[in-house]
N, C-alpha and C positions, 0 to 999 in steps of 0.2 A: 562439480557440476551439480545441481539440485537435481533429488530423485526423482523422477517422475512415474507417475500410477501407471502399471502395466497399460491401461485401457487408452491410456494417452498417447505411448508411444508408438515409432515407425519402425525405427531402427533397434539394433542389440536386443538385448532380452525383452519380447512381448507376450511369452509366456511362460509361467513359475508358478508351480505347485507342490511346494517346500515338502507336503508330508508323504506324498507318493513319487519324488523325482529321487536321484542317485545323488546326494550332496558331493562338493567337490569341485575339483578345477577343469577347464577344459583347455586343450593345446591346440592351437592353429596357426597355417602359416599363410600371409599375403607378401605375396612378392617375396623380398629380402627380410621381412618380418617373421618372428617367432613368437604369439602372444601366448600368454597363460592369463585365463580369466575367472572371475568367481560366478556363483550362480544368477548374479543379479547382470554381467557383464562387466563389472568393474576388472578392470587391467591390473594384476597381483605382480606380473614380471613378465620382463621381454628379452629377446636376444636379436640381436641384427647381423645378419651374412652381408659378406659382401656380392653376394649370387643369390639367384630366385631359389627359394627352397619349396620342392615339391612333399616331402616328408620328414617327419622330426619326430623324434621319441625321448621322451623324460627320463633317465634311466634312473635306477635304483640310486647311485650315487651322486643325484642332482645335478649330473651332466647331463646336457644336450646332445643327439646323437641325431644328425641332419646329412642331408644330399646337398648339392648344388650344382643349377645349371651349367653350363658350358656351351650351349647351344650357338652363340653366335662365333663362336672359336673354333666348332667341329663341323664344317661344311658337309660331310659324308652322312652326318647324322643331325640335321635341322629339320626334326619332327617333334610332335607330340610325346611329351615325356622323357626326352632327351635330359641327363644328368651330365655327370661325368667326375664328382667330386664327391667323396663323403670324410665326414670330419664328425669328432666330437671335441665339444666346447665345454668349459667348466660354467658353473652359476653365471658366474661374470663376462660372459661371451671370450674368455681366452682358450685359445685354442690348444688342446692336449694331443690331437695327433689327426694326420689328414692323409688319405690316400688320394692320389690325382692319377686318372687314367690319361695324361698328357702321353703322346701328342694328340690324341681324340679322332687317330685316322684307321686303328685298325680295332679298336672295342671302347665300347663308352656303357657307362652303367645308364640306368633308365629308371623309371617311375617307385621302384618303391625297395626299401632295406627293411631287413628282419634281425633286430637284436638278437644275441644267446646269452642264454644264462652265465654262460663261461666268460664272456665279454668280448666275445668274438661277435661277426657281422657278417651277416648272409646278404650277398647284394647280387640285382639281375645283371646282365652285361651283354649288350649286343655286339657281335662278332661277325665280321664283315665276310662274305664268301663269293670267292668272281664267281661269272658267269660260266667258266670252264670248271669250276670245282662245283658248282650245283649240276652240272651235266653228268659231270664224271658220278656223281651219288647218286645218279638216279632221275634226275627233277627233270620233267619235259620241256622240251625245247619251250614252247608258247608260252608257258609259265614263268617265265625268268624274266626281269626287268634287266635292260643293257647293262644296268649297274652291277646286277649279281643279285645275291639276297641274303639276309641277316639270318645266322645261326641263335642261339639264346646260349648263353653260360650261365650259370649259379656259382658263385664262386665264396667261398668262407674266407674274410680277412681276419687275421690275428693282431691288433694293436701292439708293437713293438717299440718304444721310444716314441718319437714323433711323427712315425710313420706306421704304416701294418705290414705284413706278409700274407699271400696266401698261402692258407692250408690246407683244402678244399677243393676242388671244381666239379662240377656235372656240366655235361654237354649236350643238348638235344641230339646233335650231328651223330653221337655214336648209339641213337636207339632210334633210326630209321628205319621205313622199310618201303617200297615201292614195286610194282606189278608191271611195269613201263617197260624195261629193258631187260631181259635173261641173262645179257651178257654183262650187264652192270652189278656194282655192287647192291646188296640189300634186298635184292628181288625175293620175292615170295607171297604169299597168299595174305592178302590184307585183314582179311575177316578173319583169318584163324591166328591172325596177332596184335589182341591188342594192347599187347606191352610194348609196341612199338608202335612210331608215329608215321603215318604215311607222308612221306615228302613232297607226293604232289596233289594233295589237301589244297585247294584253291578256291575259297568263298567265292563266289561271281560277283565280281567289281571289287573284291577288295572291303577294305574296315568300312568306308565309307557306304557301300551298299549293306552291310551286315547292319548300319543302323538304319537304313533309309530303301527298302528294297525296292523303289522306283529307279534308283539309280540302275541299277543292273539290265538295262537296254542295249543296243546299239549306239555307237557313237562315245563321243564325250560329253559332261554335262560341268555344271557346276552349280554348289549348294548351297545356303543361304550364304555362307561365309566366305563365296569367291572363289573357293578350294577347288580343282579340279579332278574329276575321278572317273576310271575306265569304266564304260559301261558295254563293254564287247564281251559277251558271255565267252569263260575260259579264260579270261584276262586278268590279273590285280592292280597292275600299276604300281603295286608296292613292295619295297623291298623287305620291309617289315611283315612279314607273313605270318609269323606265329601273332604276333602283338602279345606276349606275357606282360599282364598289366600289374599283377600282385603276387608277393610271396609272403608265405607265412609255415612258420615251423611249430610242429609237434614236439614239446619235450617230452611226453610220456611215452609217445609211441616213436619218437627221432627218426620224424618224415616231413617232408615239407609238401604243403601243397600251392601247385603255381594255378594262376588264373588267366586261361588263352580267349581273349576277346574274340578274334575271327572265328575260331571252332566252336565257341560256345561251351567250351570245357573247362572244368577242373581234372586237374591232372594231381596224382600222388606221388614221389618217390621217395626214394630211401635216404637219409641222411647218414646210417649208421653204416655205409660202406667207407675203405679209404678210395681215395682218386682213382686208383687202378682198377678197382672192383667198380667205381663207379662208369667206368667209360666202357664195362664188360656186360654179360649177361649174369654173372653169377658172384656170390661173395654177398657180405652185408648180414643182418639178422633175418631177413626174408630169404636170404640166398637167390636174389633175382639180381643180383648188381644195382648197375643204374636205369633198369627198365620201368616203365611206369608199371605200380604197384596197383594203380585202381584209377579210375576216370568215369565222369558221368556228366551229364547234362544235355550229349547231342552224341546219342549211339550212331548215326550215320557216319561220324566223324571218322570210325574203324568198322564201318559197313555191318555193325550189330542191330542197324535199324534204318529207317527211313527220315528225312527231313521232316516228316509228320511228328518224330517222334521227341523233338528236339523240344528243352523246355529252361534253357539257359540260353538268353538272346543280349548277345554282348556286354554279358556281366562283368562284374569289377569285386575287387576287393573281397575275395575268399579267403576266409583267415580261419583258425580254429578256434574253439571255445575253450579257456581254460582260466581256471578261479573264478567260476560265476556258472548259474545255473545253464544248464546244456552241455555241461563239461563232454569234451572230446568232441563234439560235433561241428560241424562247419557251418559257417553264417556266410551270406554270399549278397550282395547287392543284384540283383534280376535287373537292368536296366531296360529291357523291351524292345522295342523298333518300329520305325513305319514302316508301312501304314496300316499293319494289322495286329500290334502290339502298341499301340500307345498309351502305357503303362506302365510302371516300374513297381518291384515288388521286393521286400529283403524277406530271404528265406534261410532255414534253418535244415540240414540234412542231418543224420545219422548216418553213419558210417556202418559198414556191414559188419566189421569186429573189433571190438574195443582193443586187441591186440594187434591191430593193423595185418594180420595175415588176410589179405585181398585177393581176391580172384580180379581180374583186371574190367572185366564190365559183368557185373552183378545187380548193380543198381547206384543208389537208391533213385526210384522212379519220382519220388514224391517227398517233398518237405513234409516235417515234423510241428514244425510252427512257420508261420508267416503273414506279412503285413503288406497293405495298399489292395486297392480294388482297381478293376478294370475300368478304362476310361468313360468318363460321365456316372460314374458314382463316387457318394460321398467319400472322403478318405482315399482319391486317388489322386496319384502325382508321378509325373513320369521325369528321367533324366537322360539324356541321348547318350550323355559320357561320363568320365570321370565318376565319383560318387562312393560312397562305400558305409559299411555299418560296423558299432561294437556292442558285444554284450556286456553289461555293468556289472555289477558285483547285486547289486540288488532283483537282478532279474531283467529291469528294464533294456531298452535297447536304444543306443543312441544313431540316430540313422543321421548320413552326409549326403545332400542334393549339394552334389558340386557344381555343374552348370550354374545352378540359383544363387550359391552362396547362402546357403542357407542351414542350420543343424537345428534338427528337432528329438525329443527322448520321448518313447512311449511306453507303456508297462505292458506285458503279456497279454494284456488282452485287448491292448489297440487304442489306449488312452492317452494321448496326449500331453504332458505334466510338464514339459520346457521345450521353448523354442527361442533360437538365436537368429537374427538377419544381419548376415555379415554387413557393417557399414565401411568398410574399406575397401575402396577403387582403387585395383593398379595396375598398371599394364605391364608390358613383357619385360622393363629392365627397372621400373623403380616405383616406391609407393607414390600416390598421385593426392589425394586424398581421401577425405571420412565425409559421411554423410551425417548434416546436421539432424539431432532426434526432432523429429516433428517435420522431418522433409520425408519426402520417397526417394528410392534411388529409382534414378533414369537410367538411360543408356550409360553402359561402360562395365569393366570388367570386375565383378564380384567372387568371381569363381573360388569354390575350396574345391581342393584336391583330396584330404585327408582330415582328420581331426581324432582327438583322445581325451577320454574323461579319465583321471586320475582325484580317487577319495583322498581325504581331507589326510588319512593315516600311510599313505603310500610313502615307502621309503624316502624318495627322492626330494619329498617335501617338508622331510625331518633333517635338522643338523644337530647331532651331540644327541641323540632322543629326543627332542622339541621341536615343535613345527618353525620353520623358517619365518623370519619375517619378511612379511611379503606387503609391499607398497598397496593402497587400494586408496579409492576415493575419485579414481580418474577415469573415465569409460572413454571409449575409441572413438565413439561417434561425436563430432564435434560441439 
């Protein structure tokens, strides 16, 4: 394809400032395809799955770690973010190992993965709890859908042969508190125990109203997608009451950060525990077992403040920064919400103690760096859901505007130095089409769940110490 000047492009790479951008290759997924593109948007490698892919990582070995959704075959988990399969394939897309949550009835992987330096993988997993189990744990009856609610597990998989085994597990169900019924388990003073999560946290009208507060009224309504949400105060109408949407591991502190969409919080837990310790309140390097070491974003969730103190709104993609400026800090895509915060920001938070010895609610209260302007100002952008950000080795930040299917890179000063408009249109099950260069994207699904940037010297892009032979010359845009 003839290389058009940037000024004439409508899709693909439309902004490129080589002197200021972080050179390297960008990895992203569209339906069943995983693409690796260069700085100009030329395809250099591609993997194809038999399932839709949310998240993928190029490993130092050159293999690809990815998830796969089985939502159509898991009637109990047919919601956004449903996965079900974790697998590793080699550079030529040959399967190395796979872990399948079949029969998809009691548990299901969802949203995100985190590869560890030792070759293991952390996976977020929904676990079905019946209505009676929720009642027995102290959940208020009016806050339980008839089908029960979902707990969240974090499991660690160790690849063995063509599959993997579970070698570690953490469960939110082991770290709950409630002040509803003294005769039931977990009863206590919620405000005195921020290391525990209140099982009766129930944002009014659930996930839908966290993104749009106008839905939190009496009765039922539908959003622009035709999806019905509860508008009755005190009801969620959702089984996925936690909606954890991201996971990140800090290898220095050996801790895990989880992003909680509905609560508007990031919580950090200890990974240095055994599974037995992770189910208790003692053990591990910090002596707290699996309790929450640290949490921030919405102090009202543990009654350390009010909703007026909330500063994370439907946030996504909370990740530890390692190997880049901001070392040890947490980078977050703060989505915002309608109608009072119709703009998104990318924010970097410095944690209270570099060694991870936190007290559960000591801050931070303000970011050390942020990007994004309020609605109506130059530089403002708004993503209702998904989305994310990655800190790059040169100090720039790669921003993923998920619903819009746009990637852009900014300097620490906020100058945009690279922008990619995804030309690949896909539906729920398969690749559909690509927009031609010179045309504009009309209606259709171009969304991107996440993306990664790898510098050219990254080990996964080398073979026998030399750069891999990468194809070039073809753009995804037709």
